N, C-alpha and C positions, 0 to 999 in steps of 0.2 A: 813287188812289181811297181807300186806307186812310188816307193823310195828311189828305185832305179830311174823312173821317168823324171822325177824331180831332179836327180843328179844330172841327167842328160840335158834337161832344160837349163840348169845352172851353167853347165859347160858351154852350151850354145850362147848363152848370154855373155859369158866371159870372152868367147871368140868374137862376138859381135862388138863388144867394147874394144877389144884389141885391134880390130880392123879400123874402127873409128879413130883410135889413137894413132895408128900407123898412117892413116890418111892425113891427119893433122900434122904429124911430124914430117911427112914427105913434103907437104905444102910449105912448112917453115924452112926446110932445107933448100928447097927450090926457089923460095922467095916468091911464090905465086901459087896458083891453084893446082893442087895435086890431081883433082878430078876436073874435067872440063866443064861440068855443069853442077847446079845446085838444086836441091829439092826441099820444099816445105810441105809437110803433111799436117793437117789439123782435123781433129775429130769434133763434130758438131752434133749435139743431141737436141733435136727440135721436137721430140715426142712430148705429148701432153701428160698430164698427171695420172692418167689411167695406166701408164706403162712405166715399170721399174726396170732399169738396166741392171742385169745381174752378172753378165759375163761379157768380156771384150777380148777379141783376138785379132791383132793386126800383124801381117807378114809382108815384108818387102823382099821379093825374090826368094821366098821360103824362109827368110830369117826373121825371127820374132822381133817386132818393134814394141808391142805393148800387149801383155797378156795379164788379165786380172779377173778374179772372181769375187763377187760380193753378193752372197745369197739373199741378203736383206734388201739390196738395191739402194740403200741409204748413202753409200759412199760413191758409187759410180753415177747414179742418176743426176746428182747436182752438177756434174762436170759438163756444163752446157757447151762450152767451147774449150777444147783441150789441145794445146800444141804438142804434137807427137814427135816430129822430126824436123830439124833445120840443119842441113849439112850437105857436103859434097857427095856426088854420086858419079860413078863411072858412066861415060857416054854409052848409049845403046838402048836396047829394049829392056824394060823392067815390068814386073807385075806386082801390083798391090792387092792383097787379099784381105778381106774384112769379114769377120763373123761376130755378130752381136746377138746376145740372148736377152730377151725381155720376159717379165712375168707381169700378169695383170695386177693392178692396184685398185681393188674394188672396195667401196664403202657404201653403206646405206642400201638404196635400191639397186646399186650396181655391184653388190657383193659377189655376184656370179663371176665377175672379171678376175677375181683372185685365183680361179682355177685355170686361167688361160696362160699359155706359154708360147712365145714366138722365137724362132731361130732364123735370123736373117744372115744370108751369106752371099757375098758378091765379090767380084774381082774386076780390076781394070788393067789393061796393058797400056803403057805409055813409052815414049822415046825421049831420052835425055840427050840434049845436043850441047856441044861445046859453047860456052859463053851464055847459056840460057838458064833461066830460073823457071822451074816447073813448080807451080803451087797447086796442091790438091786438097780440097775440102771434102771430107767424107761426111755426108749429112744423113742422119737417121731422122725420118719424118713420117707424119701420118698423111696418107693419101686419101682423097675423097672427102666426103662431108658427113653430116649427121646421119644420112641414110645408108652410108657404106658400112657393111658388116665389120665388126671389130677384128675379125680374123683376117680381113683384107686390108686393113689400114697401115700397119708398119711396113716401111720400105727403106732402102738405102739408095742414095745417089752419090755420084762423084762429080764435083765441079772442078774442072782442070783449067788452069791458065798458064800459058807459056809466054815469057817475055825475056828481053835482054837482061842479064844479071848485072847489077851494079854493086860490086863488093862494098861492104861496110867495114871500116877498119876496126870498129869495136865489137863486131859480131863474132860469136864463137861458131866455127864451122866444123863439120865432120862429127857431130855428136847429137845425142838425144836431147830433146827439150824437156822431157819429163823427169 
């Protein structure tokens, strides 16, 4: 069953890449933008040293953008700012879904944190408009302060900015940044 799931995930990734290539080719043939708008998505990990990022799942309209598992947390945690997507997108409503899994990183008097696990899941809906650039920063952060329970600290927020898109001639569009 796991092998089948892996094959399905691989096929989805191939379809995703094919769509990005098709968008780019359409843009080149038409001499302009194939999609009327552009989106830039960035993952930002602002969690403190007590939290190790062990799993990341990003989906745009149900299509995987970034899925990675790191049981040790040593590979994903250092990615404090990670460009996820910079490319064209079809005008209209879209949904970005994010699921992050953290485990505690306890040492010394805080050894008990090693037994903690957090699963953060959130989504946002946005509208892409012709000629506009939508920038979304997905930020994992600790809320509260010293008196806030550790179980209540991890959170996700979406910072969205929409502006008129000014195309860059050297920029690669329609594809993954990772």
